C-alpha positions in Angstrom: 130.9 22.4 148.6 127.7 22.3 146.6 125.6 22.5 149.8 127.5 25.7 150.7 126.9 27.2 147.3 123.2 26.3 147.5 123.0 28.0 150.9 124.5 31.2 149.5 122.0 31.3 146.6 119.1 30.7 149.0 120.3 33.5 151.2 120.7 35.9 148.3 117.2 35.0 147.1 115.7 35.5 150.6 117.4 38.9 150.9 116.3 40.1 147.5 112.7 38.9 148.2 112.7 40.7 151.6 113.7 44.1 150.1 111.6 43.9 146.9 109.1 46.8 146.5 105.6 46.7 145.1 103.3 49.6 144.2 99.7 50.1 145.3 97.5 52.6 143.5 94.1 52.9 141.8 93.7 50.9 138.6 92.1 54.0 137.0 92.5 57.7 137.7 91.0 60.9 136.2 93.1 63.1 133.8 94.8 65.9 135.7 93.7 64.6 139.1 95.8 63.7 142.2 95.9 60.2 143.6 97.8 58.3 146.3 100.6 55.8 145.7 101.8 53.4 148.4 104.9 51.4 148.3 105.7 48.2 150.3 109.2 47.1 151.0 112.2 49.2 152.1 112.9 52.4 150.2 116.4 53.4 149.4 117.3 57.1 149.4 116.2 59.5 146.6 113.3 57.3 145.5 110.6 58.7 143.3 107.4 57.4 141.6 106.6 58.6 138.1 103.6 58.1 135.8 104.5 57.7 132.1 103.4 56.0 128.9 104.7 52.4 128.7 106.5 53.4 125.6 108.4 56.2 127.4 112.2 55.9 127.5 113.8 54.4 130.6 113.7 56.6 133.7 111.1 59.0 135.0 108.8 61.4 133.1 107.9 65.0 133.9 105.2 63.9 136.4 106.8 62.4 139.5 106.8 62.6 143.3 109.1 61.9 146.2 108.2 59.9 149.2 108.6 62.6 151.9 106.4 60.6 154.3 106.9 56.9 153.3 105.2 54.7 152.5 102.6 57.0 150.8 102.9 59.9 148.4 100.6 61.9 146.1 101.1 61.9 142.3 99.3 63.9 139.6 97.9 62.2 136.5 98.6 63.5 133.0 96.0 65.6 131.2 96.0 63.2 128.3 93.7 60.2 128.8 95.1 56.8 127.7 94.8 53.1 128.8 98.6 52.6 128.4 100.3 54.3 131.3 102.4 52.8 134.0 103.8 53.8 137.4 107.5 53.5 137.8 109.3 53.4 141.2 112.8 54.7 140.6 116.0 55.1 142.6 118.0 58.2 141.7 115.4 58.9 139.0 116.7 56.1 136.7 117.1 52.7 138.4 113.9 50.8 138.1 112.6 49.2 141.3 109.0 48.3 140.5 106.2 49.1 137.9 102.4 48.9 137.9 99.9 49.5 135.0 97.4 52.4 135.4 94.8 53.9 133.1 94.0 57.6 132.8 90.3 58.4 132.1 89.2 61.5 130.2 87.5 64.4 131.9 84.9 66.9 130.6 83.6 70.4 131.4 80.7 72.7 130.6 80.4 76.4 130.4 77.3 78.6 130.6 77.3 82.3 130.0 75.2 85.0 128.2 75.4 84.9 124.4 75.9 88.6 124.2 77.5 91.1 126.7 78.5 94.7 126.6 82.1 95.8 125.9 84.1 96.0 129.1 81.3 94.5 131.3 81.6 91.7 133.9 80.5 88.3 132.6 79.2 85.6 134.9 80.3 82.1 133.8 78.8 79.0 135.4 80.9 75.9 135.0 81.4 72.2 135.7 84.7 70.4 135.3 87.5 68.6 137.2 88.7 71.8 139.0 92.2 70.4 139.2 95.2 72.5 140.3 96.0 75.2 137.7 92.8 74.8 135.7 91.6 78.1 134.3 88.6 79.6 132.6 89.7 82.1 129.9 88.2 84.5 127.5 90.2 84.7 124.2 90.0 85.7 120.6 88.5 83.0 118.4 91.3 80.9 117.0 93.9 82.1 119.6 96.3 79.5 121.0 95.2 77.9 124.3 97.9 79.8 126.2 96.6 83.2 124.9 93.8 85.0 126.6 92.3 88.5 127.2 90.9 87.6 130.6 91.2 84.6 132.9 90.1 83.3 136.3 90.3 80.0 138.2 87.3 77.7 138.6 88.2 77.1 142.2 87.5 80.8 143.0 83.7 80.6 142.7 80.8 79.2 140.7 79.8 81.2 138.7 83.2 82.9 138.2 83.4 86.4 136.6 85.4 87.5 133.6 85.8 91.1 132.2 84.8 91.3 128.6 87.2 93.2 126.2 86.2 96.8 125.4 86.5 96.0 121.7 83.3 94.6 120.1 83.5 91.3 118.3 83.3 87.5 118.6 85.2 85.7 121.3 85.5 82.4 123.1 85.2 81.4 126.8 87.3 78.2 127.4 87.8 75.7 130.2 91.6 74.9 130.0 93.5 72.2 132.0 96.3 73.3 134.2 99.1 71.0 132.9 98.8 70.7 129.1 96.6 73.7 128.5 94.0 71.4 126.8 90.7 73.1 125.9 88.1 70.8 127.4 85.2 73.0 126.2 84.8 76.3 124.4 81.7 78.5 123.8 81.3 81.6 121.7 80.3 84.9 123.1 79.5 88.2 121.3 80.8 91.4 122.7 78.6 94.3 121.6 79.5 97.9 121.3 78.9 100.5 124.0 78.1 104.2 123.7 78.8 107.1 125.9 78.3 110.9 126.1 79.9 113.7 128.0 78.4 117.2 128.6 80.8 119.7 130.0 79.8 123.4 130.4 80.5 125.5 127.4 83.2 127.3 129.3 84.8 127.3 132.8 87.2 129.5 134.6 90.8 128.2 134.9 91.2 126.4 138.3 87.5 126.4 139.1 85.4 123.4 140.0 84.5 121.6 136.8 81.4 119.3 136.5 80.9 117.0 133.5 77.7 115.1 133.1 78.1 111.7 131.5 76.4 108.6 130.2 78.3 105.4 129.6 79.1 101.8 130.7 80.8 102.9 134.0 83.1 99.9 134.0 86.0 99.6 136.4 88.8 102.0 135.3 86.6 104.1 133.0 87.7 107.8 133.2 86.7 111.2 132.0 89.7 113.2 130.9 90.2 116.8 129.9 92.8 117.2 127.2 94.0 120.2 125.2 92.8 120.2 121.6 95.6 118.8 119.5 97.4 117.5 122.6 97.5 114.2 124.4 98.5 114.9 128.0 95.4 115.2 130.2 95.1 118.3 132.4 92.2 117.2 134.5 90.3 113.9 135.2 87.5 112.3 137.1 85.8 108.9 137.4 82.3 108.0 136.4 82.2 105.6 139.3 82.5 108.5 141.8 79.2 110.0 140.7 77.4 111.9 138.0 78.4 114.6 137.2 82.1 113.8 137.4 83.9 116.5 139.3 87.4 117.8 139.0 89.5 121.0 139.0 89.6 122.7 135.7 93.0 123.2 134.0 94.9 126.2 135.2 95.8 127.4 131.7 93.2 129.0 129.6 92.6 127.6 126.1 90.5 125.1 124.0 90.1 121.6 125.4 87.9 118.6 125.0 86.3 116.3 127.5 86.6 112.6 126.7 84.9 109.5 128.1 87.6 106.7 127.9 87.4 103.0 128.7 89.4 101.5 131.5 91.1 98.8 129.5 92.3 100.2 126.2 91.6 103.9 126.8 89.4 103.9 123.8 87.5 107.2 123.4 83.8 106.5 123.5 82.7 110.2 123.5 84.2 113.7 123.3 82.9 117.2 123.6 84.5 120.7 123.4 85.3 122.8 126.5 86.7 126.3 126.7 88.8 127.3 129.7 88.8 131.1 130.2 91.2 133.1 132.5 90.2 133.1 136.1 88.8 136.3 137.6 90.9 135.6 140.7 94.3 134.0 140.9 94.2 130.6 142.4 95.6 129.8 145.8 97.5 126.8 147.2 97.0 124.5 150.1 99.9 122.5 151.7 99.2 119.6 154.0 101.8 118.7 156.5 102.3 116.0 159.2 104.6 116.0 162.3 105.0 112.2 162.0 104.3 109.4 159.6 100.7 109.2 160.8 99.6 107.4 157.8 101.7 104.4 158.8 100.9 104.2 162.5 99.2 100.9 163.2 99.0 100.0 159.5 99.9 96.7 157.8 102.2 97.1 154.8 102.4 94.9 151.7 105.1 95.5 149.1 104.5 94.1 145.6 107.7 94.0 143.6 108.1 93.6 139.9 111.0 91.3 139.1 110.1 90.7 135.4 112.7 90.9 132.6 112.4 94.7 132.1 113.8 95.2 135.6 117.1 93.9 134.2 117.6 97.1 132.2 120.4 99.3 133.4 119.9 102.5 135.3 123.4 104.1 135.2 125.9 101.5 136.6 123.2 99.3 138.1 120.2 97.3 136.9 116.8 98.5 137.9 116.2 95.4 140.1 119.3 96.0 142.1 118.3 99.6 142.7 114.9 98.5 143.8 116.2 95.8 146.1 118.6 98.1 147.8 116.0 100.8 148.3 113.5 98.3 149.7 116.0 97.0 152.1 116.7 100.5 153.3 113.0 101.2 153.6 112.3 98.2 155.8 115.4 99.0 157.9 114.9 102.7 158.4 111.3 103.8 157.6 108.9 101.0 158.5 108.9 100.4 162.2 110.3 97.1 163.4 107.5 94.7 164.3 104.9 96.4 162.0 102.7 93.9 160.2 104.5 93.3 156.8 104.1 91.1 153.7 106.1 90.9 150.5 104.8 89.6 147.2 107.0 89.2 144.1 106.2 88.5 140.4 108.4 87.8 137.5 110.6 85.0 139.0 109.7 82.4 136.3 110.5 82.7 132.6 107.4 83.0 130.5 105.2 82.7 133.5 102.4 84.9 135.1 103.3 83.5 138.5 103.0 85.7 141.5 104.5 84.6 144.8 103.9 85.6 148.5 107.6 85.6 149.5 107.0 86.9 153.0 103.6 86.0 154.6 102.1 88.6 156.9 104.2 88.8 160.1 105.9 91.3 162.3 108.6 93.1 160.3 112.1 91.7 160.9 114.4 93.9 158.9 117.4 91.5 158.6 115.2 88.6 157.6 113.4 90.8 155.0 116.8 92.1 153.6 118.0 88.5 153.2 114.8 87.5 151.3 115.0 90.6 149.1 118.6 90.0 148.4 117.9 86.5 147.0 115.3 87.8 144.4 116.5 87.5 140.8 114.7 89.1 137.9 114.3 86.8 134.8 114.3 87.7 131.1 111.0 87.0 129.4 109.1 86.8 132.7 105.7 88.4 132.6 103.9 91.1 134.6 100.8 89.9 136.4 99.8 93.1 138.1 96.1 92.3 138.3 96.6 88.8 139.8 99.1 90.2 142.3 96.6 92.9 143.5 93.8 90.3 143.6 95.8 88.3 146.1 96.2 91.2 148.6 92.8 90.5 150.3 94.0 87.0 151.3 97.6 88.2 151.9 96.4 90.7 154.5 93.4 88.7 155.9 93.0 89.2 159.6 94.4 92.8 159.7 92.1 94.9 161.8 93.4 98.4 160.9 94.6 100.1 157.7 96.3 98.2 154.9 98.9 100.0 152.9 99.8 98.4 149.5 102.8 99.6 147.5 103.2 98.3 144.0 106.6 98.9 142.4 106.7 98.2 138.6 108.4 99.4 135.5 105.9 98.1 133.0 102.4 97.4 132.0 100.2 94.4 132.7 101.2 91.5 130.4 99.1 88.7 131.6 95.8 90.1 130.2 94.5 90.8 133.7 92.4 93.8 134.6 94.2 95.8 137.4 91.4 98.4 137.6 88.9 95.7 138.4 91.2 94.1 140.9 91.7 97.4 142.7 88.0 98.1 142.6 87.2 94.7 144.1 89.8 95.2 146.8 88.3 98.5 147.8 84.7 97.2 147.6 85.7 94.4 150.0 85.1 96.7 153.0 88.6 96.7 154.3 90.5 100.0 155.0 93.0 99.7 152.2 94.9 102.2 150.0 96.8 101.1 146.9 99.9 103.2 146.0 101.7 102.6 142.7 105.3 103.5 142.1 106.1 103.8 138.4 109.9 103.0 138.1 111.6 104.5 135.1 108.2 105.0 133.2 108.6 107.2 130.2 105.3 106.4 128.6 102.8 109.2 129.5 99.8 107.1 128.7 101.0 104.3 131.0 101.8 106.8 133.8 98.2 108.1 133.5 96.9 104.6 133.7 98.9 103.9 136.8 97.6 107.2 138.3 94.0 106.0 137.6 94.6 102.7 139.3 96.1 104.5 142.4 93.2 106.9 142.5 90.7 104.0 142.4 92.7 102.4 145.2 92.5 105.5 147.4 96.2 105.9 147.1 98.8 107.9 145.2 100.8 107.4 142.0 104.5 108.2 142.3 107.0 108.5 139.5 110.6 107.5 140.2 113.4 107.7 137.6 116.4 107.1 139.8 117.4 105.6 143.2 116.8 108.9 145.2 113.3 109.4 143.6 112.5 105.7 144.3 113.3 106.1 148.0 111.3 109.4 148.2 108.4 107.7 146.4 108.4 104.7 148.8 108.7 107.0 151.8 105.9 109.2 150.5 103.6 106.1 150.0 103.9 105.5 153.7 103.0 109.1 154.7 99.6 110.3 156.0 97.0 110.4 153.2 94.5 113.2 152.9 91.5 114.4 150.9 90.3 118.0 150.3 86.6 118.6 150.3 85.0 121.8 149.1 82.1 123.7 150.7 79.6 121.6 148.7 81.0 118.3 150.2 82.8 117.2 147.0 86.2 115.7 147.1 88.4 118.0 144.9 91.9 116.6 145.6 93.7 113.7 147.3 97.4 113.3 148.3 99.8 112.5 151.1 101.2 114.8 153.7 104.4 116.5 152.5 103.4 116.6 148.8 103.7 119.8 146.8 100.9 122.2 147.7 97.6 121.7 145.8 96.4 124.5 143.6 92.8 125.5 144.3 90.3 128.3 143.5 89.9 130.7 146.5 87.3 129.4 148.9 86.6 127.4 152.1 87.8 123.8 152.2 88.0 120.9 154.7 91.0 118.7 154.8 90.4 115.2 156.1 93.0 112.7 157.2 93.1 109.7 159.5 89.7 110.5 161.1 90.7 114.1 161.8 89.7 117.2 159.8 90.9 120.8 159.4 88.9 123.8 158.0 91.0 126.0 155.8 90.4 129.2 153.8 92.3 129.4 150.6 93.1 133.0 149.4 94.1 134.1 145.9 97.9 134.1 145.4 98.6 132.7 148.9 99.5 129.3 150.4 97.4 128.0 153.2 98.5 125.1 155.5 96.6 122.2 157.1 98.8 120.6 159.8 98.2 117.2 161.3 
């Protein structure tokens, strides 16, 4: 009897020994870095390995990995260095199978940048550091929490990286921040100095005539010269320093007292202003309508939709929430307007609470309307999610990499940038990349005139159009319009005096000779006082 009992015990011991697991991993790893863990012995289902302090409660910690391809997986180390960590092999996240001690070594970083820069200017920052996933280099106010910033970029993007300085003079910090715990590895002070500007419009100009305004100023991305009625706030004409000096635009159509303003691209701070008198025109203006027999602007183009799914999209618009109206309209657009098989991509931001995450939901591929509708239908807006417009636009170049022809981008949003990015800079960089791209912006339920003007500026910089939509019908019309043939109107001196898309309302212009350019074709048109001319493509 005893011999049988001994045999059973021996068998149990042999079986337990045969199935025991052991962990193999480096004895030391760098904070925030990834490393390999290998397990020997059979693995039961739902097995994870986690790295925790030895004093951590039983079970796994927040850093863990599954063995998708046994016997090896990759695990990420904590940002906090310590000698007293351990690896835990766990079944069902709690049952302990094996442990192994491991130490986490600290990491360091350096930053090198100018001591003083101009407000709103680009700042080159050289760096050294771990360059782990999620690490960022940020510009923030002195004393601000690590998660707060005015501009940010990722060390993996380049060395040096570039940040845009605030347009408010003062003392700031550039910081290297870890991706997990938002630990500041190094910070250095930087002074942002003031900038000056001037504008020199003519003493007076006829209503509707070509208006030239000479300027001096920083000419940062998004800077704009606006013409505003004295005592008013809504601009009546505008141009961009980046398009040349003098800035050209069409004078307001209503006679009166105005002022020209040089305003910054970030905060719209007024750096300079000068009076301008608009006198009645000697001749009545004419109008120019541009039409197209087909959606020529879309032919052969790749289309990327960027959809705002942040918390503000949960606000109601009648019986529905904004996000539901947008999703339904987008599904109709991809089914009825964009041709099947056209190169298509979908990017969405606002899916994570408190996050500036932006996700490529549909990578560039031939449009499959039913598959797109299913993906759009699954999108859920989240309260307290943020609005990373700049980061989303900055990803367009990689999203549409490989496209040979035109790239049409349509951003749909109901709010301003809330991740401290610089959308004007992102748009300018996208256009400067050499690709044939136009950025259209659809402002959905925007009742802030200043914000609408900012969106219009970004669209102008992107060679596209700003559309305002306050209901479902207007949203569909805006999205359809964004896919129409774009055009620009050039006067007899070769200056661009207007841009738009075919089918827009006619453009009001002083009488004279013009050339309308669109898609490589051009039409010469004579605009007469009080009449509407047409350029058909």
